[in-house]
Wavefront OBJ file of the C-alpha trace (Angstrom):
o trace
v 32.978 -58.556 51.267
v 33.873 -55.973 48.856
v 32.344 -52.617 48.942
v 31.211 -51.054 45.721
v 32.570 -47.718 45.059
v 30.169 -45.012 44.225
v 31.146 -43.062 41.239
v 29.845 -39.514 41.461
v 27.447 -38.604 38.663
v 28.447 -35.383 37.036
v 25.834 -32.802 36.325
v 25.678 -31.714 32.699
v 27.753 -28.743 31.932
v 25.750 -25.590 32.089
v 28.206 -23.613 30.049
v 26.680 -24.874 26.830
v 23.269 -23.456 27.831
v 24.851 -20.081 28.456
v 25.767 -20.041 24.765
v 22.805 -21.850 23.168
v 20.013 -19.846 24.806
v 21.301 -16.407 23.732
v 21.955 -17.724 20.194
v 18.371 -18.993 19.960
v 17.001 -15.708 21.277
v 19.061 -13.712 18.789
v 18.080 -16.055 15.938
v 14.412 -15.374 16.692
v 14.697 -11.649 17.433
v 16.645 -10.551 14.343
v 14.035 -11.716 11.769
v 11.233 -10.403 13.983
v 12.811 -6.974 14.233
v 13.507 -6.972 10.490
v 9.857 -7.772 9.815
v 8.713 -4.931 12.060
v 11.129 -2.564 10.320
v 9.924 -3.669 6.864
v 6.278 -3.340 7.933
v 6.733 0.288 8.972
v 9.069 1.102 6.054
v 6.412 -0.116 3.608
v 3.728 1.991 5.313
v 5.947 5.076 5.201
v 6.930 4.535 1.567
v 3.305 3.946 0.542
v 1.956 7.071 2.252
v 4.719 9.337 0.954
v 4.391 7.927 -2.569
v 0.613 8.127 -2.707
v 0.826 11.777 -1.611
v 2.730 12.544 -4.836
v -0.255 11.664 -7.060
v -1.869 14.835 -8.325
v -5.111 14.289 -10.216
v -5.737 18.032 -10.544
v -3.556 18.051 -13.666
v -5.820 15.577 -15.469
v -7.466 16.905 -18.578
v -11.021 16.264 -19.677
v -12.865 16.271 -22.982
v -14.972 19.213 -24.071
v -18.022 19.421 -21.713
v -20.329 19.580 -24.741
v -19.356 15.972 -25.538
v -20.174 14.711 -22.030
v -23.727 13.894 -23.087
v -22.279 11.094 -25.209
v -21.016 9.099 -22.167
v -17.274 9.244 -22.752
v -14.641 7.035 -21.153
v -11.397 9.038 -20.819
v -8.135 7.299 -19.788
v -4.938 9.066 -18.760
v -1.650 8.158 -17.163
v -1.052 9.507 -13.675
v 2.561 9.657 -12.438
v 3.460 8.431 -8.959
v 6.862 9.090 -7.382
v 8.639 7.281 -4.576
v 10.705 9.765 -2.548
v 11.832 7.073 -0.078
v 14.597 4.474 -0.110
v 12.158 1.544 -0.063
v 11.092 -0.299 -3.224
v 7.343 -0.875 -3.507
v 5.455 -3.413 -5.559
v 1.771 -2.598 -5.981
v 0.245 -6.055 -6.170
v -3.237 -4.665 -6.726
v -4.539 -1.104 -6.977
v -8.292 -0.568 -6.777
v -9.394 3.070 -6.775
v -12.977 4.230 -7.324
v -14.642 7.632 -7.257
v -18.386 8.270 -7.324
v -20.331 11.506 -7.763
v -23.882 11.290 -6.398
v -23.665 7.491 -6.479
v -22.606 7.342 -10.141
v -19.124 5.983 -10.850
v -16.934 8.846 -12.034
v -13.415 7.399 -12.076
v -11.514 4.161 -11.610
v -7.965 2.944 -11.398
v -7.236 -0.767 -11.743
v -3.628 -1.890 -11.805
v -1.843 -5.118 -10.952
v 1.821 -5.850 -10.363
v 3.276 -2.347 -10.736
v 6.853 -1.804 -9.558
v 7.747 1.547 -7.971
v 11.503 1.734 -7.360
v 13.079 3.595 -4.475
v 13.649 7.194 -5.539
v 11.971 6.496 -8.890
v 8.570 6.833 -10.470
v 6.019 4.997 -12.572
v 2.593 5.706 -14.026
v -0.865 4.391 -13.215
v -3.839 4.501 -15.593
v -6.859 6.492 -14.414
v -10.151 6.192 -16.288
v -12.816 8.883 -15.976
v -16.419 8.320 -17.042
v -18.174 11.423 -18.330
v -21.880 11.637 -19.022
v -24.974 13.793 -18.702
v -25.674 12.570 -15.141
v -22.224 13.695 -14.018
v -22.686 17.071 -15.692
v -26.044 17.567 -13.939
v -24.489 16.669 -10.581
v -21.545 19.023 -11.000
v -23.786 21.895 -12.111
v -26.191 21.435 -9.171
v -26.026 23.374 -5.884
v -24.196 20.491 -4.185
v -23.139 16.923 -4.857
v -21.676 14.076 -2.885
v -18.246 12.787 -3.842
v -17.124 9.399 -2.517
v -13.600 8.003 -2.868
v -12.499 4.479 -1.991
v -9.136 2.870 -2.578
v -7.690 -0.464 -1.605
v -4.007 -0.954 -2.281
v -2.181 -4.230 -1.710
v 1.546 -3.476 -1.652
v 4.694 -5.354 -0.750
v 8.388 -4.757 -0.228
v 11.471 -6.910 0.246
v 13.919 -6.129 3.039
v 16.882 -8.501 2.818
v 15.294 -11.951 2.810
v 11.858 -10.943 4.119
v 8.847 -10.007 2.000
v 6.199 -7.926 3.732
v 2.733 -7.419 2.233
v 0.166 -4.939 3.524
v -3.291 -3.788 2.499
v -4.044 -0.086 2.718
v -7.684 1.045 2.781
v -9.013 4.575 2.425
v -12.595 5.813 2.215
v -13.945 9.336 2.188
v -17.363 10.834 1.529
v -17.573 14.577 1.032
v -20.335 16.985 0.085
v -19.107 19.546 -2.439
v -20.692 22.991 -2.815
v -19.498 24.496 -6.113
v -19.254 28.244 -6.397
l 1 2 3 4 5 6 7 8 9 10 11 12 13 14 15 16 17 18 19 20 21 22 23 24 25 26 27 28 29 30 31 32 33 34 35 36 37 38 39 40 41 42 43 44 45 46 47 48 49 50 51 52 53 54 55 56 57 58 59 60 61 62 63 64 65 66 67 68 69 70 71 72 73 74 75 76 77 78 79 80 81 82 83 84 85 86 87 88 89 90 91 92 93 94 95 96 97 98 99 100 101 102 103 104 105 106 107 108 109 110 111 112 113 114 115 116 117 118 119 120 121 122 123 124 125 126 127 128 129 130 131 132 133 134 135 136 137 138 139 140 141 142 143 144 145 146 147 148 149 150 151 152 153 154 155 156 157 158 159 160 161 162 163 164 165 166 167 168 169 170 171 172 173
C-alpha cells in the first residue's frame, strides 16, 4: 500500500496584520483628532470674537421721542482675532428690560474670516415702557443668545451651538 504524504498546512502570514492593524488605527485616529481640534478651535474663536462686540458705543434716538415706540437699527462690528474662520449659521440675540423686549439681533449665514471682521445688525426697541423701567429705582435686564456656528478644518466641517443666558437686576444711580 502506498502511504499518503501529509503536506503541512501553513499558517497565514502574520506580517500583513502587523501592517494592516496600525494603518487602520491611524486612519481612524487622524480624523478623530482633527475633529477634536476643530471643535475646540471653533469654541476658542467664537468666544474671543464675541468678546470684541461692544454695544456701549451704540447710539439712541432722543429720549423725548421714545414715547412714539421707535425701532432703531445699527450695525455692530465683530472682529475675529484668531486664525480660525467662522461661519455664523444663525445668530439669535434677545434682550429684555422688565419682561419687555428691548433689543434683538437676527442674522443668518454670516462669514467672519480669520483675523478679519464683519458687522451684525442690532435692533433696539424704544418706548414709554422702557423709559419708565430705566427711570425706576431698579429694573431687571435679561439677555439670551443662541449662536449656531461652524468652521472647516481641512476636510472636516464642525458645527456647534453656543447658548448664553443672564438675568441681572440693575440699580441706576
